[in-house]
C-alpha positions as a Markdown table, in Angstrom:
| # | Residue | x | y | z |
|---|---|---|---|---|
| 1 | Met | -38.1 | -42.7 | 143.5 |
| 2 | Thr | -41.7 | -43.7 | 143.7 |
| 3 | Thr | -43.7 | -43.8 | 140.2 |
| 4 | Ile | -47.2 | -42.7 | 140.7 |
| 5 | Thr | -49.8 | -44.7 | 138.6 |
| 6 | Ile | -52.7 | -43.1 | 136.8 |
| 7 | Lys | -54.7 | -45.2 | 139.4 |
| 8 | Gln | -53.7 | -43.5 | 142.2 |
| 9 | Arg | -53.5 | -40.0 | 140.3 |
| 10 | Trp | -57.7 | -41.0 | 139.5 |
| 11 | Glu | -58.2 | -42.0 | 143.1 |
| 12 | Trp | -56.8 | -38.9 | 144.7 |
| 13 | Val | -58.8 | -36.7 | 142.2 |
| 14 | Glu | -62.1 | -38.7 | 143.9 |
| 15 | Ala | -60.8 | -37.9 | 146.3 |
| 16 | Ala | -60.4 | -34.2 | 146.4 |
| 17 | Leu | -64.3 | -34.3 | 144.6 |
| 18 | Glu | -65.2 | -36.2 | 147.6 |
| 19 | Val | -64.3 | -33.2 | 149.6 |
| 20 | Ala | -65.0 | -30.8 | 147.1 |
| 21 | Ser | -68.5 | -31.6 | 147.6 |
| 22 | Ile | -68.7 | -31.9 | 150.9 |
| 23 | Val | -67.5 | -28.1 | 151.0 |
| 24 | Gly | -70.5 | -27.2 | 148.5 |
| 25 | Gly | -73.2 | -29.0 | 150.6 |
| 26 | Ile | -71.4 | -26.7 | 153.5 |
| 27 | Leu | -71.7 | -23.6 | 152.0 |
| 28 | Val | -75.3 | -24.7 | 150.8 |
| 29 | Ala | -76.7 | -25.2 | 154.6 |
| 30 | Ala | -74.4 | -21.9 | 155.2 |
| 31 | Gly | -76.9 | -20.3 | 152.2 |
| 32 | Leu | -79.9 | -22.0 | 153.8 |
| 33 | Trp | -79.7 | -20.2 | 157.6 |
| 34 | Leu | -78.1 | -17.3 | 156.4 |
| 35 | Glu | -81.2 | -16.4 | 153.9 |
| 36 | Gly | -82.3 | -13.3 | 154.3 |
| 37 | Trp | -79.5 | -11.7 | 155.6 |
| 38 | Lys | -78.6 | -8.9 | 153.0 |
| 39 | Gly | -79.2 | -11.7 | 149.8 |
| 40 | Phe | -76.1 | -13.3 | 151.0 |
| 41 | Gly | -77.2 | -16.4 | 152.0 |
| 42 | Ala | -79.2 | -16.7 | 148.8 |
| 43 | Lys | -75.3 | -16.6 | 147.1 |
| 44 | Leu | -73.6 | -18.6 | 149.0 |
| 45 | Val | -76.4 | -20.6 | 148.3 |
| 46 | Ile | -75.9 | -20.6 | 144.3 |
| 47 | Val | -72.3 | -21.0 | 144.9 |
| 48 | Gly | -72.6 | -24.5 | 146.9 |
| 49 | Val | -75.2 | -25.7 | 144.6 |
| 50 | Ala | -72.9 | -25.2 | 141.6 |
| 51 | Ile | -70.2 | -26.5 | 143.4 |
| 52 | Glu | -72.0 | -29.8 | 143.8 |
| 53 | Val | -73.0 | -30.0 | 140.3 |
| 54 | Phe | -69.7 | -29.7 | 139.5 |
| 55 | Val | -68.1 | -31.9 | 141.8 |
| 56 | Ser | -71.2 | -35.0 | 140.5 |
| 57 | Gly | -69.9 | -34.6 | 137.1 |
| 58 | Trp | -66.4 | -35.6 | 137.9 |
| 59 | Val | -67.0 | -38.0 | 140.5 |
| 60 | Leu | -69.5 | -40.3 | 137.7 |
| 61 | Leu | -66.3 | -39.6 | 135.6 |
| 62 | Ala | -63.6 | -40.2 | 138.2 |
| 63 | Ser | -65.4 | -43.3 | 139.3 |
| 64 | Arg | -65.5 | -44.8 | 135.8 |
| 65 | Lys | -61.8 | -44.3 | 135.0 |
| 66 | Leu | -61.3 | -46.3 | 138.4 |
| 67 | Gln | -63.4 | -48.6 | 137.5 |
| 68 | Ala | -62.1 | -49.4 | 133.8 |
| 69 | Leu | -58.6 | -49.2 | 135.6 |
| 70 | Gln | -59.6 | -51.7 | 138.0 |
| 71 | Glu | -61.2 | -54.3 | 135.2 |
| 72 | Arg | -57.7 | -53.9 | 132.8 |
| 73 | Glu | -55.8 | -54.8 | 136.0 |
| 74 | Leu | -58.0 | -57.7 | 137.1 |
| 75 | Glu | -57.5 | -58.8 | 133.5 |
| 76 | Val | -54.1 | -58.5 | 133.7 |
| 77 | Met | -54.5 | -60.8 | 136.7 |
| 78 | Arg | -55.9 | -63.1 | 135.1 |
| 79 | Leu | -53.9 | -63.5 | 131.7 |
| 80 | Glu | -51.1 | -63.6 | 134.4 |
| 81 | Thr | -52.2 | -66.4 | 136.4 |
| 82 | Ala | -53.6 | -68.5 | 133.3 |
| 83 | Gln | -50.4 | -68.0 | 131.9 |
| 84 | Ala | -48.8 | -69.4 | 135.4 |
| 85 | Lys | -50.5 | -72.2 | 135.2 |
| 86 | Gln | -49.9 | -73.2 | 131.9 |
| 87 | Lys | -46.4 | -73.0 | 132.3 |
| 88 | Gln | -46.5 | -75.4 | 135.2 |
| 89 | Ala | -49.0 | -77.8 | 133.4 |
| 90 | Asp | -45.9 | -77.6 | 130.6 |
| 91 | Ala | -43.4 | -78.1 | 133.7 |
| 92 | Glu | -45.2 | -81.2 | 135.0 |
| 93 | Leu | -45.5 | -82.7 | 131.1 |
| 94 | Gln | -41.8 | -82.4 | 130.5 |
| 95 | Leu | -41.0 | -83.7 | 133.9 |
| 96 | Glu | -43.4 | -86.6 | 133.4 |
| 97 | Arg | -42.0 | -87.1 | 130.1 |
| 98 | Leu | -38.4 | -87.1 | 130.9 |
| 99 | Lys | -39.5 | -89.4 | 134.0 |
| 100 | Glu | -41.0 | -91.5 | 130.8 |
| 101 | His | -37.7 | -91.6 | 129.0 |
| 102 | Ser | -35.5 | -92.0 | 131.8 |
| 103 | Arg | -36.7 | -95.5 | 132.6 |
| 104 | Gln | -35.4 | -99.1 | 131.3 |
| 105 | Arg | -37.0 | -99.7 | 128.0 |
| 106 | His | -38.5 | -103.4 | 128.2 |
| 107 | Ile | -40.0 | -105.7 | 125.5 |
| 108 | Met | -43.5 | -106.3 | 125.3 |
| 109 | Arg | -43.2 | -110.2 | 125.5 |
| 110 | Ala | -46.2 | -111.4 | 123.7 |
| 111 | Pro | -46.6 | -109.2 | 120.8 |
| 112 | Phe | -43.0 | -110.1 | 120.2 |
| 113 | Leu | -43.1 | -114.2 | 120.2 |
| 114 | Lys | -46.2 | -113.9 | 118.5 |
| 115 | Lys | -44.5 | -112.2 | 115.9 |
| 116 | Leu | -41.8 | -115.2 | 115.4 |
| 117 | Glu | -44.3 | -118.3 | 116.3 |
| 118 | Gly | -44.1 | -120.1 | 113.2 |
| 119 | Arg | -41.5 | -118.1 | 111.5 |
| 120 | Pro | -38.4 | -119.0 | 109.6 |
| 121 | Lys | -34.9 | -118.5 | 111.8 |
| 122 | Pro | -32.0 | -117.0 | 111.5 |
| 123 | Thr | -29.2 | -119.6 | 111.9 |
| 124 | Ala | -27.6 | -117.6 | 114.7 |
| 125 | Val | -28.3 | -114.4 | 116.6 |
| 126 | Ser | -25.5 | -112.1 | 118.2 |
| 127 | Ile | -26.0 | -109.8 | 120.5 |
| 128 | Val | -23.6 | -106.3 | 121.5 |
| 129 | Tyr | -23.7 | -103.6 | 123.8 |
| 130 | Pro | -21.7 | -100.8 | 124.9 |
| 131 | Arg | -19.9 | -102.2 | 127.6 |
| 132 | Asp | -20.5 | -98.8 | 130.0 |
| 133 | Asp | -24.0 | -98.8 | 129.5 |
| 134 | Gly | -26.1 | -101.0 | 132.3 |
| 135 | Glu | -29.5 | -100.0 | 130.7 |
| 136 | Ala | -28.5 | -101.1 | 127.3 |
| 137 | Tyr | -27.0 | -104.2 | 129.4 |
| 138 | Ser | -30.3 | -104.9 | 130.6 |
| 139 | Leu | -32.1 | -105.4 | 127.3 |
| 140 | Ala | -29.9 | -106.5 | 125.4 |
| 141 | Trp | -30.2 | -109.9 | 128.1 |
| 142 | Glu | -33.9 | -109.6 | 127.6 |
| 143 | Ile | -34.2 | -109.6 | 124.1 |
| 144 | Tyr | -31.6 | -112.6 | 124.5 |
| 145 | Gly | -34.3 | -114.3 | 126.9 |
| 146 | Leu | -37.1 | -113.9 | 124.2 |
| 147 | Leu | -35.1 | -115.2 | 121.4 |
| 148 | Val | -34.2 | -118.4 | 123.6 |
| 149 | Glu | -37.3 | -119.0 | 124.7 |
| 150 | Ala | -38.5 | -118.5 | 120.4 |
| 151 | Lys | -36.7 | -121.4 | 120.1 |
| 152 | Trp | -34.0 | -119.4 | 118.4 |
| 153 | Arg | -30.4 | -120.1 | 118.2 |
| 154 | Val | -28.3 | -117.2 | 120.2 |
| 155 | Asp | -25.2 | -116.0 | 121.4 |
| 156 | Leu | -25.2 | -114.8 | 125.1 |
| 157 | Pro | -24.7 | -111.4 | 124.7 |
| 158 | Val | -21.4 | -109.4 | 124.9 |
| 159 | Pro | -20.3 | -105.8 | 125.2 |
| 160 | Ile | -19.1 | -104.3 | 121.8 |
| 161 | Lys | -14.9 | -105.0 | 121.1 |
| 162 | Pro | -13.3 | -102.1 | 119.3 |
| 163 | Lys | -11.7 | -102.3 | 116.0 |
| 164 | Gly | -8.3 | -100.9 | 115.9 |
| 165 | Glu | -8.2 | -100.8 | 111.8 |
| 166 | Ala | -9.8 | -97.9 | 109.0 |
| 167 | Pro | -12.2 | -96.1 | 108.4 |
| 168 | Phe | -13.5 | -98.2 | 112.5 |
| 169 | Ser | -10.9 | -97.0 | 114.5 |
| 170 | Asp | -12.5 | -92.8 | 114.2 |
| 171 | Leu | -15.7 | -93.6 | 114.7 |
| 172 | Pro | -18.0 | -94.2 | 117.7 |
| 173 | Leu | -17.7 | -97.5 | 119.1 |
| 174 | Ile | -21.5 | -98.7 | 118.7 |
| 175 | Met | -20.9 | -97.5 | 114.7 |
| 176 | Ser | -18.1 | -100.5 | 114.4 |
| 177 | Ala | -20.6 | -103.5 | 114.6 |
| 178 | Ser | -22.7 | -101.8 | 112.6 |
| 179 | Gly | -25.3 | -100.2 | 114.4 |
| 180 | Ser | -27.1 | -97.0 | 115.0 |
| 181 | Leu | -26.1 | -93.7 | 116.7 |
| 182 | His | -29.3 | -94.9 | 119.4 |
| 183 | Gly | -32.0 | -97.8 | 119.3 |
| 184 | Val | -31.9 | -101.4 | 118.8 |
| 185 | Thr | -30.5 | -102.1 | 115.3 |
| 186 | Val | -31.1 | -105.6 | 113.4 |
| 187 | Val | -27.8 | -106.1 | 111.5 |
| 188 | Thr | -28.0 | -108.5 | 108.4 |
| 189 | Lys | -26.0 | -109.2 | 105.6 |
| 190 | Val | -27.9 | -107.4 | 102.6 |
| 191 | Leu | -31.2 | -105.6 | 103.5 |
| 192 | Ser | -34.7 | -107.6 | 101.7 |
| 193 | Leu | -36.8 | -105.3 | 100.7 |
| 194 | Pro | -39.9 | -104.7 | 102.6 |
| 195 | Ser | -41.9 | -106.5 | 100.8 |
| 196 | Asp | -40.0 | -109.8 | 101.7 |
| 197 | Ala | -41.6 | -109.7 | 105.2 |
| 198 | Asn | -40.8 | -113.4 | 105.3 |
| 199 | Thr | -37.1 | -113.4 | 106.3 |
| 200 | Pro | -35.8 | -113.5 | 109.2 |
| 201 | Tyr | -34.0 | -110.0 | 109.5 |
| 202 | Glu | -37.6 | -108.3 | 108.4 |
| 203 | Ile | -39.1 | -110.5 | 111.1 |
| 204 | Leu | -37.2 | -110.1 | 113.9 |
| 205 | Ser | -37.3 | -106.0 | 113.0 |
| 206 | Asp | -40.8 | -106.1 | 113.0 |
| 207 | Ala | -40.8 | -108.1 | 116.3 |
| 208 | Leu | -38.9 | -105.6 | 118.1 |
| 209 | Cys | -40.8 | -102.5 | 116.1 |
| 210 | Asp | -44.2 | -103.7 | 118.0 |
| 211 | Ala | -42.6 | -104.9 | 121.1 |
| 212 | Leu | -40.9 | -102.2 | 122.0 |
| 213 | Ile | -42.8 | -98.9 | 120.3 |
| 214 | Ser | -40.0 | -97.3 | 119.0 |
| 215 | Gly | -36.1 | -96.6 | 118.6 |
| 216 | Val | -35.5 | -99.8 | 116.0 |
| 217 | Ser | -33.5 | -99.5 | 112.8 |
| 218 | Gly | -31.6 | -101.9 | 110.5 |
| 219 | Asn | -27.9 | -101.9 | 109.4 |
| 220 | Pro | -26.3 | -104.2 | 106.3 |
| 221 | Asp | -23.0 | -105.5 | 107.2 |
| 222 | Lys | -21.4 | -107.3 | 104.3 |
| 223 | Ser | -18.7 | -109.6 | 107.1 |
| 224 | Leu | -21.9 | -111.3 | 108.1 |
| 225 | Pro | -22.6 | -114.9 | 106.9 |
| 226 | Glu | -25.6 | -115.5 | 105.3 |
| 227 | Asn | -28.9 | -115.8 | 107.0 |
| 228 | Val | -27.5 | -114.6 | 110.2 |
| 229 | Leu | -28.2 | -112.0 | 112.5 |
| 230 | Arg | -26.6 | -109.1 | 114.4 |
| 231 | Val | -28.8 | -107.1 | 117.3 |
| 232 | Val | -26.6 | -104.3 | 117.6 |
| 233 | Val | -28.3 | -102.3 | 121.4 |
| 234 | Gly | -27.1 | -99.5 | 121.2 |
| 235 | Pro | -28.1 | -96.2 | 124.0 |
| 236 | Arg | -31.4 | -95.0 | 124.6 |
| 237 | Glu | -32.7 | -92.3 | 122.0 |
| 238 | Pro | -31.6 | -88.6 | 123.7 |
| 239 | Phe | -34.4 | -87.0 | 125.2 |
| 240 | Ile | -35.9 | -84.1 | 123.2 |
| 241 | Arg | -37.7 | -81.2 | 124.7 |
Protein backbone atom coordinates (compact mmCIF):
# COMPACT_ATOMS: atom_id res chain seq x y z
CA MET A 1 0.00 0.00 0.00
CA THR A 2 1.44 3.39 -1.04
CA THR A 3 1.85 5.89 1.80
CA ILE A 4 0.80 9.46 0.98
CA THR A 5 2.98 12.04 2.70
CA ILE A 6 1.90 15.42 4.02
CA LYS A 7 4.09 17.06 1.39
CA GLN A 8 2.30 15.19 -1.41
CA ARG A 9 -1.10 16.27 -0.04
CA TRP A 10 -0.07 19.92 -0.01
CA GLU A 11 1.32 19.56 -3.54
CA TRP A 12 -2.08 18.24 -4.66
CA VAL A 13 -3.83 21.13 -2.87
CA GLU A 14 -1.55 23.61 -4.61
CA ALA A 15 -2.24 21.99 -8.01
CA ALA A 16 -6.02 22.05 -7.35
CA LEU A 17 -5.82 25.70 -6.34
CA GLU A 18 -3.98 26.55 -9.54
CA VAL A 19 -6.76 24.86 -11.51
CA ALA A 20 -9.38 26.79 -9.51
CA SER A 21 -7.50 30.03 -10.20
CA ILE A 22 -7.57 29.27 -13.91
CA VAL A 23 -11.33 28.60 -13.70
CA GLY A 24 -11.82 31.90 -11.87
CA GLY A 25 -9.87 33.71 -14.57
CA ILE A 26 -11.97 32.09 -17.26
CA LEU A 27 -15.17 33.13 -15.46
CA VAL A 28 -13.94 36.73 -15.21
CA ALA A 29 -13.03 36.77 -18.89
CA ALA A 30 -16.36 35.26 -19.84
CA GLY A 31 -18.22 37.74 -17.65
CA LEU A 32 -16.48 40.70 -19.26
CA TRP A 33 -17.27 39.30 -22.70
CA LEU A 34 -20.94 38.84 -21.80
CA GLU A 35 -21.16 42.21 -20.00
CA GLY A 36 -24.59 43.74 -20.42
CA TRP A 37 -26.33 40.50 -21.34
CA LYS A 38 -29.15 40.39 -18.81
CA GLY A 39 -26.72 41.08 -15.96
CA PHE A 40 -25.33 37.55 -16.38
CA GLY A 41 -21.83 38.78 -17.30
CA ALA A 42 -21.51 40.88 -14.16
CA LYS A 43 -22.40 37.88 -12.02
CA LEU A 44 -19.76 35.79 -13.73
CA VAL A 45 -17.18 38.50 -13.07
CA ILE A 46 -18.14 38.61 -9.38
CA VAL A 47 -17.95 34.82 -9.05
CA GLY A 48 -14.63 34.67 -10.91
CA VAL A 49 -13.07 37.45 -8.80
CA ALA A 50 -14.32 35.79 -5.61
CA ILE A 51 -12.76 32.47 -6.68
CA GLU A 52 -9.43 34.15 -7.51
CA VAL A 53 -9.34 36.05 -4.20
CA PHE A 54 -10.16 32.87 -2.28
CA VAL A 55 -7.65 30.83 -4.25
CA SER A 56 -4.83 33.39 -3.93
CA GLY A 57 -4.99 33.18 -0.12
CA TRP A 58 -4.90 29.40 -0.14
CA VAL A 59 -2.11 29.34 -2.74
CA LEU A 60 -0.01 31.53 -0.45
CA LEU A 61 -0.73 29.24 2.50
CA ALA A 62 0.05 26.10 0.47
CA SER A 63 3.30 27.62 -0.82
CA ARG A 64 4.42 28.45 2.71
CA LYS A 65 3.54 24.96 3.94
CA LEU A 66 5.47 23.35 1.08
CA GLN A 67 8.44 25.63 1.66
CA ALA A 68 8.47 24.69 5.38
CA LEU A 69 8.27 20.98 4.52
CA GLN A 70 11.08 21.29 1.97
CA GLU A 71 13.27 23.14 4.49
CA ARG A 72 12.55 20.43 7.06
CA GLU A 73 13.47 17.70 4.56
CA LEU A 74 16.65 19.58 3.66
CA GLU A 75 17.58 19.87 7.35
CA VAL A 76 16.97 16.13 7.83
CA MET A 77 19.17 15.39 4.80
CA ARG A 78 21.92 17.64 6.18
CA LEU A 79 21.71 15.90 9.57
CA GLU A 80 21.80 12.43 7.96
CA THR A 81 24.78 13.49 5.81
CA ALA A 82 26.63 14.82 8.87
CA GLN A 83 25.89 11.62 10.79
CA ALA A 84 27.08 9.48 7.86
CA LYS A 85 30.31 11.49 7.64
CA GLN A 86 30.84 11.15 11.41
CA LYS A 87 30.31 7.39 11.21
CA GLN A 88 32.79 7.17 8.34
CA ALA A 89 35.34 9.25 10.28
CA ASP A 90 34.84 7.06 13.39
CA ALA A 91 35.26 3.89 11.30
CA GLU A 92 38.45 5.25 9.71
CA LEU A 93 39.80 6.19 13.16
CA GLN A 94 39.01 2.72 14.51
CA LEU A 95 40.71 1.13 11.50
CA GLU A 96 43.80 3.29 12.00
CA ARG A 97 43.89 2.41 15.71
CA LEU A 98 43.53 -1.27 14.87
CA LYS A 99 46.40 -1.02 12.35
CA GLU A 100 48.55 0.75 14.94
CA HIS A 101 47.69 -1.88 17.54
CA SER A 102 48.53 -4.72 15.13
CA ARG A 103 52.00 -3.40 14.34
CA GLN A 104 55.08 -5.05 15.81
CA ARG A 105 56.13 -3.46 19.10
CA HIS A 106 59.59 -1.90 19.04
CA ILE A 107 62.01 -0.42 21.55
CA MET A 108 63.18 3.11 20.80
CA ARG A 109 66.92 2.55 20.83
CA ALA A 110 68.30 5.99 21.73
CA PRO A 111 66.17 6.74 24.84
CA PHE A 112 66.52 3.14 26.05
CA LEU A 113 70.32 3.13 25.92
CA LYS A 114 70.52 6.63 27.38
CA LYS A 115 68.59 5.49 30.46
CA LEU A 116 71.04 2.60 31.02
CA GLU A 117 74.26 4.50 30.32
CA GLY A 118 76.54 4.64 33.37
CA ARG A 119 73.89 3.15 35.68
CA PRO A 120 74.21 0.14 38.04
CA LYS A 121 73.83 -3.24 36.32
CA PRO A 122 72.26 -6.43 37.66
CA THR A 123 74.22 -9.64 38.05
CA ALA A 124 72.23 -11.21 35.22
CA VAL A 125 69.07 -10.78 33.16
CA SER A 126 66.96 -13.56 31.65
CA ILE A 127 64.32 -12.97 28.95
CA VAL A 128 61.32 -15.26 28.37
CA TYR A 129 58.32 -15.15 26.04
CA PRO A 130 55.27 -17.33 25.16
CA ARG A 131 56.36 -20.05 22.72
CA ASP A 132 53.62 -19.49 20.12
CA ASP A 133 53.69 -15.68 20.07
CA GLY A 134 55.86 -14.54 17.16
CA GLU A 135 55.43 -10.84 17.92
CA ALA A 136 56.55 -11.30 21.54
CA TYR A 137 59.46 -13.45 20.31
CA SER A 138 60.67 -10.60 18.05
CA LEU A 139 60.38 -8.04 20.85
CA ALA A 140 62.25 -10.33 23.27
CA TRP A 141 65.19 -10.55 20.87
CA GLU A 142 65.12 -6.81 20.31
CA ILE A 143 65.37 -6.21 24.08
CA TYR A 144 68.19 -8.77 24.25
CA GLY A 145 70.17 -6.98 21.52
CA LEU A 146 69.86 -3.60 23.22
CA LEU A 147 70.90 -4.97 26.62
CA VAL A 148 73.95 -6.57 25.00
CA GLU A 149 74.72 -3.21 23.40
CA ALA A 150 74.44 -1.57 26.83
CA LYS A 151 76.99 -4.10 28.15
CA TRP A 152 74.52 -5.80 30.47
CA ARG A 153 74.96 -9.48 31.22
CA VAL A 154 71.92 -11.08 29.59
CA ASP A 155 71.01 -14.64 28.62
CA LEU A 156 69.52 -15.58 25.25
CA PRO A 157 65.70 -15.31 25.16
CA VAL A 158 63.90 -18.62 25.70
CA PRO A 159 60.25 -19.73 25.69
CA ILE A 160 58.45 -19.88 29.03
CA LYS A 161 58.62 -23.40 30.43
CA PRO A 162 55.42 -24.73 32.03
CA LYS A 163 55.48 -25.55 35.74
CA GLY A 164 53.56 -28.67 36.65
CA GLU A 165 53.40 -28.11 40.40
CA ALA A 166 50.65 -26.19 42.20
CA PRO A 167 49.71 -23.39 42.23
CA PHE A 168 51.22 -22.70 38.78
CA SER A 169 49.57 -25.65 37.02
CA ASP A 170 46.19 -23.89 37.01
CA LEU A 171 47.50 -20.47 35.94
CA PRO A 172 48.09 -19.04 32.45
CA LEU A 173 51.59 -20.01 31.30
CA ILE A 174 52.92 -16.45 31.36
CA MET A 175 51.94 -16.05 35.03
CA SER A 176 54.05 -19.07 35.96
CA ALA A 177 57.04 -16.86 35.07
CA SER A 178 55.59 -14.07 37.28
CA GLY A 179 54.63 -12.12 34.20
CA SER A 180 51.49 -10.03 33.67
CA LEU A 181 48.92 -11.30 31.17
CA HIS A 182 49.86 -8.59 28.66
CA GLY A 183 52.81 -6.34 27.97
CA VAL A 184 56.37 -6.52 29.28
CA THR A 185 57.00 -7.40 32.93
CA VAL A 186 60.26 -6.79 34.79
CA VAL A 187 60.55 -9.38 37.59
CA THR A 188 62.84 -9.03 40.60
CA LYS A 189 63.23 -10.77 43.95
CA VAL A 190 61.73 -7.87 45.92
CA LEU A 191 60.15 -4.78 44.38
CA SER A 192 62.07 -1.66 45.31
CA LEU A 193 60.41 1.59 46.28
CA PRO A 194 59.85 4.08 43.45
CA SER A 195 62.00 6.56 45.38
CA ASP A 196 64.96 4.17 45.04
CA ALA A 197 65.55 4.91 41.35
CA ASN A 198 69.12 3.63 41.29
CA THR A 199 68.40 -0.11 41.51
CA PRO A 200 68.77 -2.19 38.32
CA TYR A 201 65.07 -3.08 38.57
CA GLU A 202 63.96 0.57 38.59
CA ILE A 203 66.52 1.52 35.94
CA LEU A 204 65.38 -1.17 33.48
CA SER A 205 61.68 -0.58 34.20
CA ASP A 206 62.12 3.15 33.64
CA ALA A 207 64.08 2.59 30.41
CA LEU A 208 61.41 0.24 29.02
CA CYS A 209 58.61 2.65 29.98
CA ASP A 210 60.34 5.48 28.14
CA ALA A 211 61.25 3.41 25.09
CA LEU A 212 58.18 1.17 24.75
CA ILE A 213 55.58 3.88 25.49
CA SER A 214 53.14 1.58 27.33
CA GLY A 215 52.48 -1.92 28.60
CA VAL A 216 55.34 -2.17 31.13
CA SER A 217 54.81 -3.50 34.66
CA GLY A 218 56.75 -5.09 37.52
CA ASN A 219 56.28 -8.18 39.69
CA PRO A 220 58.21 -9.87 42.52
CA ASP A 221 59.46 -13.46 42.50
CA LYS A 222 61.11 -14.59 45.72
CA SER A 223 62.72 -17.55 43.94
CA LEU A 224 65.03 -15.21 42.00
CA PRO A 225 68.56 -14.63 43.37
CA GLU A 226 69.49 -11.18 44.60
CA ASN A 227 70.25 -8.60 41.89
CA VAL A 228 68.98 -10.89 39.12
CA LEU A 229 66.17 -9.74 36.81
CA ARG A 230 63.78 -11.57 34.54
CA VAL A 231 62.06 -9.83 31.61
CA VAL A 232 58.79 -11.52 30.66
CA VAL A 233 57.65 -10.43 27.20
CA GLY A 234 53.92 -11.14 27.00
CA PRO A 235 51.34 -10.58 24.27
CA ARG A 236 50.47 -7.04 23.30
CA GLU A 237 47.58 -5.54 25.24
CA PRO A 238 44.10 -6.30 23.82
CA PHE A 239 42.56 -3.82 21.41
CA ILE A 240 39.92 -1.65 23.09
CA ARG A 241 37.30 -0.10 20.81
